[in-house]
C-alpha positions as CSV (number, residue, x, y, z in Angstrom):
1,M,5.2,5.3,-6.4
2,A,2.1,5.9,-4.4
3,A,1.3,2.2,-4.2
4,A,4.9,1.3,-3.3
5,R,4.9,3.9,-0.5
6,G,1.7,2.5,1.0
7,N,3.2,-1.0,0.9
8,I,6.5,0.1,2.5
9,Y,4.9,1.9,5.4
10,A,2.0,-0.5,5.9
11,T,4.7,-3.2,6.1
12,L,6.7,-1.1,8.6
13,G,3.6,-0.7,10.7
14,S,2.9,-4.4,10.7
15,R,6.6,-5.1,11.7
16,V,6.5,-2.5,14.5
17,T,3.2,-3.8,15.8
18,S,4.4,-7.4,16.0
19,R,7.5,-6.4,17.9
20,L,5.5,-4.3,20.3
21,H,3.4,-7.3,21.1
22,L,6.5,-9.5,21.4
23,G,8.1,-7.0,23.8
24,I,11.1,-6.4,21.4
25,F,10.2,-2.7,21.0
26,D,9.3,-0.4,23.8
27,S,6.2,1.7,23.1
28,R,7.6,4.4,25.5
29,E,10.5,5.0,23.1
30,P,9.0,5.7,19.6
31,G,11.9,8.0,18.7
32,R,14.4,5.2,19.3
33,I,12.3,2.8,17.2
34,A,12.1,5.3,14.4
35,R,15.8,5.9,14.4
36,R,16.4,2.1,14.3
37,E,14.1,1.6,11.3
38,M,14.9,4.8,9.4
39,P,18.1,3.8,7.5
40,R,16.6,0.6,6.1
41,I,13.4,2.4,5.1
42,M,15.4,5.1,3.3
43,V,17.4,2.5,1.4
44,Q,14.1,0.7,0.5
45,S,12.4,3.9,-0.5
46,L,15.3,5.0,-2.8
47,L,15.5,1.6,-4.5
48,S,11.7,1.5,-5.0
49,S,11.7,5.0,-6.4
50,L,14.4,4.1,-8.8
51,F,12.3,1.1,-10.0
52,S,9.3,3.4,-10.5
53,A,11.4,6.0,-12.3
54,T,12.7,3.3,-14.7
55,V,9.2,2.1,-15.5
56,A,8.0,5.7,-16.0
57,Y,10.9,6.6,-18.2
58,A,10.6,3.4,-20.3
59,A,6.8,4.0,-20.7
60,L,7.3,7.6,-21.8
61,T,10.1,6.8,-24.2
62,A,8.0,4.0,-25.7
63,A,5.2,6.4,-26.2
64,G,7.5,8.8,-28.2
65,R,7.6,11.4,-25.5
66,A,10.8,13.5,-25.2
67,V,11.7,13.4,-21.5
68,D,14.8,14.4,-19.5
69,P,16.1,11.3,-17.6
70,V,17.8,13.5,-15.1
71,E,14.4,15.1,-14.1
72,V,12.7,11.7,-14.0
73,Y,15.3,10.1,-11.8
74,G,16.0,13.2,-9.8
75,T,12.3,13.4,-8.9
76,A,12.3,9.8,-7.8
77,L,15.4,10.2,-5.7
78,L,14.4,13.5,-4.0
79,T,11.0,12.2,-3.0
80,P,12.2,9.8,-0.3
81,L,14.3,12.4,1.4
82,V,11.1,14.1,2.4
83,L,8.7,11.2,2.8
84,T,10.9,8.8,4.8
85,P,11.4,10.9,7.9
86,L,7.7,12.0,7.9
87,L,6.1,8.7,7.2
88,T,8.5,6.6,9.3
89,G,7.9,8.9,12.3
90,F,4.2,9.0,11.8
91,T,3.9,5.2,11.5
92,V,6.0,4.5,14.6
93,Y,4.4,7.1,16.8
94,A,0.9,6.1,15.7
95,A,1.6,2.5,16.6
96,S,3.3,3.3,19.9
97,A,0.7,5.8,21.1
98,G,-2.2,3.4,20.5
99,F,-0.3,0.5,22.1
100,R,0.4,2.4,25.3
101,R,-3.4,3.2,25.6
102,G,-4.4,-0.4,25.3
103,L,-5.3,-0.4,21.6
104,D,-4.1,-3.0,19.1
105,P,-2.3,-1.2,16.2
106,D,-3.2,-4.3,14.0
107,D,-6.8,-3.0,14.0
108,Y,-6.2,0.6,12.9
109,L,-2.6,1.2,11.8
110,T,-2.7,-0.1,8.2
111,P,-5.8,2.0,7.2
112,L,-4.3,5.1,8.9
113,V,-0.9,4.7,7.2
114,T,-2.5,4.1,3.8
115,L,-4.5,7.3,4.2
116,A,-1.5,9.3,5.2
117,C,0.4,8.0,2.2
118,D,-2.5,8.8,-0.2
119,L,-2.6,12.4,1.2
120,I,1.1,13.2,1.2
121,V,2.8,11.3,-1.7
122,L,1.4,13.3,-4.6
123,P,2.2,16.8,-3.2
124,V,5.7,15.6,-2.3
125,V,6.3,14.1,-5.7
126,T,5.2,17.3,-7.3
127,G,7.5,19.4,-5.2
128,S,10.4,17.0,-5.9
129,A,9.7,17.3,-9.6
130,I,10.0,21.1,-9.4
131,A,13.2,20.8,-7.3
132,A,14.7,18.3,-9.8
133,A,14.0,20.6,-12.7
134,L,15.8,23.5,-10.8
135,L,18.7,21.4,-9.5
136,G,19.5,19.5,-12.6
137,P,22.2,16.8,-12.1
138,A,22.6,17.7,-8.5
139,S,19.2,16.1,-7.9
140,L,20.9,12.7,-8.4
141,S,23.0,13.2,-5.3
142,P,20.8,11.0,-3.1
143,L,22.6,8.1,-4.9
144,V,25.5,8.8,-2.6
145,L,23.3,8.5,0.5
146,L,21.8,5.2,-0.9
147,A,25.3,3.7,-1.3
148,L,26.4,4.9,2.2
149,L,23.3,3.6,4.0
150,A,23.3,0.3,2.2
151,S,26.9,-0.4,3.1
152,R,26.1,0.1,6.8
153,L,23.0,-2.0,7.1
154,G,23.3,-4.9,9.6
155,R,22.5,-8.6,8.8
156,E,18.9,-8.3,10.1
157,D,18.2,-5.2,8.2
158,R,19.6,-6.8,5.0
159,R,17.3,-9.8,5.5
160,V,14.3,-7.6,6.1
161,L,15.2,-5.5,3.0
162,A,15.6,-8.5,0.8
163,E,12.3,-10.0,1.8
164,N,10.3,-6.8,1.6
165,M,11.9,-5.4,-1.5
166,G,11.1,-8.6,-3.4
167,A,7.5,-8.4,-2.4
168,V,7.2,-4.6,-3.1
169,L,8.8,-4.9,-6.6
170,A,6.7,-8.0,-7.4
171,G,3.6,-6.0,-6.3
172,S,4.6,-3.1,-8.5
173,G,4.7,-5.6,-11.4
174,I,1.3,-6.9,-10.5
175,E,0.0,-3.3,-10.6
176,L,0.7,-3.3,-14.4
177,A,-2.2,-5.8,-14.8
178,R,-4.5,-3.2,-13.3
179,S,-3.3,-0.6,-15.6
180,Y,-3.8,-2.9,-18.6
181,M,-7.4,-3.5,-17.5
182,L,-8.1,0.2,-17.2
183,V,-6.8,0.8,-20.7
184,A,-8.7,-2.1,-22.1
185,Y,-11.9,-0.8,-20.6
186,L,-11.4,2.9,-21.6
187,P,-14.4,2.9,-24.1
188,F,-16.7,1.5,-21.4
189,L,-15.4,3.9,-18.8
190,N,-15.8,6.8,-21.2
191,R,-19.5,5.9,-21.3
192,H,-19.7,5.3,-17.5
193,P,-17.2,7.7,-15.9
194,Y,-18.8,7.4,-12.5
195,I,-17.5,3.8,-12.3
196,L,-13.9,5.1,-12.8
197,A,-14.5,7.7,-10.1
198,M,-15.5,4.9,-7.7
199,L,-12.4,2.8,-8.3
200,P,-9.8,4.7,-6.2
201,T,-11.9,4.6,-3.0
202,F,-13.0,1.0,-3.6
203,N,-9.5,-0.2,-4.0
204,A,-8.0,1.9,-1.2
205,E,-10.6,0.9,1.4
206,N,-10.3,-2.8,0.5
207,G,-6.5,-2.7,0.5
208,A,-6.4,-1.0,3.9
209,A,-8.9,-3.4,5.4
210,L,-7.1,-6.5,4.1
211,G,-3.8,-5.1,5.1
212,A,-5.1,-4.9,8.6
213,V,-6.1,-8.6,8.3
214,A,-2.6,-9.5,7.1
215,S,-1.0,-7.6,10.0
216,R,-3.3,-9.3,12.6
217,V,-2.5,-12.8,11.2
218,S,1.2,-12.1,11.3
219,T,1.1,-11.0,14.9
220,Q,-0.9,-14.1,15.8
221,L,1.7,-16.3,14.1
222,H,4.6,-14.6,15.9
223,L,2.8,-15.0,19.3
224,G,1.9,-18.6,18.6
225,L,-1.8,-17.8,18.9
226,Y,-2.9,-18.4,15.3
227,E,-5.5,-21.1,14.7
228,A,-6.3,-21.9,11.1
229,S,-10.0,-22.5,10.5
230,P,-12.6,-21.5,7.9
231,G,-14.5,-19.7,10.7
232,A,-11.6,-17.5,11.5
233,M,-11.1,-16.6,7.8
234,L,-14.8,-15.8,7.3
235,G,-14.8,-13.7,10.5
236,D,-11.8,-11.7,9.2
237,A,-13.5,-11.3,5.8
238,A,-16.8,-10.1,7.4
239,R,-14.9,-7.5,9.5
240,A,-13.0,-6.3,6.6
241,Y,-16.2,-6.0,4.5
242,A,-18.1,-4.3,7.2
243,S,-15.4,-1.7,7.7
244,C,-15.6,-0.8,4.0
245,I,-19.4,-0.4,3.6
246,P,-19.6,3.2,5.0
247,A,-16.9,4.3,2.5
248,Y,-18.7,2.6,-0.4
249,V,-22.0,4.3,0.4
250,F,-20.4,7.7,1.1
251,T,-18.4,7.7,-2.1
252,A,-21.4,6.6,-4.1
253,A,-23.4,9.5,-2.6
254,V,-20.6,12.1,-3.4
255,I,-20.3,10.9,-7.0
256,A,-24.0,10.8,-7.5
257,S,-24.3,14.4,-6.2
258,T,-22.2,15.6,-9.1
259,G,-24.7,14.2,-11.7
260,G,-26.8,11.1,-12.1
261,G,-28.7,11.4,-8.9
262,L,-30.5,8.3,-7.4
263,R,-29.8,6.1,-10.4
264,V,-26.0,6.5,-10.2
265,F,-26.1,6.2,-6.4
266,T,-28.0,3.0,-6.5
267,T,-25.8,1.5,-9.3
268,L,-22.6,2.3,-7.5
269,T,-23.8,1.1,-4.1
270,I,-25.0,-2.2,-5.4
271,L,-21.8,-2.6,-7.5
272,A,-19.5,-1.8,-4.6
273,L,-21.3,-4.1,-2.2
274,A,-21.3,-7.0,-4.6
275,A,-17.7,-6.6,-5.7
276,G,-16.5,-5.9,-2.2
277,A,-18.1,-9.1,-0.9
278,L,-16.2,-11.1,-3.5
279,V,-12.9,-9.3,-3.2
280,D,-12.8,-9.2,0.6
281,T,-13.6,-12.9,0.9
282,L,-11.1,-14.0,-1.7
283,M,-8.3,-11.8,-0.5
284,T,-8.8,-12.7,3.2
285,V,-8.1,-16.3,2.2
286,V,-5.1,-15.2,0.2
287,A,-3.8,-13.2,3.2
288,H,-4.1,-16.2,5.6
289,V,-2.5,-18.6,3.1
290,L,0.4,-16.4,2.2
291,S,1.1,-15.6,5.9
292,I,1.1,-19.3,6.8
293,L,3.2,-20.4,3.9
294,G,5.8,-17.6,4.5
295,F,6.0,-18.3,8.2
296,K,6.5,-22.0,7.7
297,R,9.3,-21.3,5.3
298,G,11.2,-19.1,7.8
299,L,10.1,-15.8,6.2
300,D,8.6,-13.0,8.3
301,P,5.0,-12.4,7.1
302,D,5.3,-8.8,8.3
303,N,7.9,-8.3,5.5
304,I,6.2,-10.0,2.6
305,V,2.4,-10.4,2.9
306,I,1.1,-6.8,2.9
307,P,2.7,-5.7,-0.4
308,F,1.3,-8.8,-2.1
309,V,-2.1,-8.5,-0.5
310,E,-2.6,-4.8,-1.2
311,T,-1.4,-5.0,-4.8
312,I,-3.3,-8.1,-5.6
313,T,-6.3,-6.5,-4.0
314,D,-5.9,-3.5,-6.2
315,T,-5.7,-5.6,-9.3
316,T,-8.5,-8.1,-8.3
317,G,-10.7,-5.2,-7.2
318,T,-10.3,-3.4,-10.5
319,I,-11.0,-6.6,-12.5
320,V,-14.1,-7.6,-10.4
321,L,-15.5,-4.1,-10.3
322,L,-15.2,-3.7,-14.1
323,L,-16.6,-7.1,-14.9
324,L,-19.6,-6.7,-12.6
325,S,-20.2,-3.1,-13.8
326,Q,-20.9,-4.5,-17.3
327,L,-23.7,-6.5,-15.8
328,I,-25.1,-3.7,-13.6
329,A,-24.3,-0.4,-15.4
């Protein structure tokens, strides 16, 4: 659910940014923009949460755990009621405020939205779980809201929803590969737990940086300013990589301070720098290629590219970090 929330709102940020550049949205009216986008985002969030709940329930059942489906689905349905107004408003206002001050939201919005999602999703899911346990079947009432909003979406909103939901759900499926890698490497990670501690920051920073690349490329395509060249791709990769280095070093220092000292700090720093160079270069090319292919086929890169890029980055980052760690750790 956390990964899907990040994809939904990073995509919203990319869409809003492109339309601010194109003059379709007025940065002086962020409230109007938020109200315009909110119904579709609520439908998208509810559908995505239902998908996550189904995966969770199936996994728990397969593992022999006795779980109440009402609590599982109730938690999933209550969560967007809180998250959608907060995160839609935050995304739109953050984009509009920077744009009015001469800043390009393509450069800062995706990392900012990703951070906000990381901070707020888990507490809201926890609160929704408690509420679902207390409310029982009443916690399923957001299904009525889903049906009502979905029936009132216009043609453009339905098109955006179809493009983006396909990408978000496919991305959620890709995330299963990352889970499989973590399970397969559990014996190794038990011996080297500091590598597991490094993974969340490593993937989050790379995903945010590469999401910003995808957002920038989409805007350039909409404005007719995009020029495909190896130099442009390498420049984007270098900027994404450079933006992640401080987080790599800081995270390595924090983990090393809990035990392991200089040896752990050096190992994690070298590992993150090497893996980050590979992942950022590869995924920058993927972001450019997916954006170009989607745009040429009449799809809006704002709707489809970020979910794929961020989830593939999570999976690729996990695989590369684990494989390299066996050589360095």
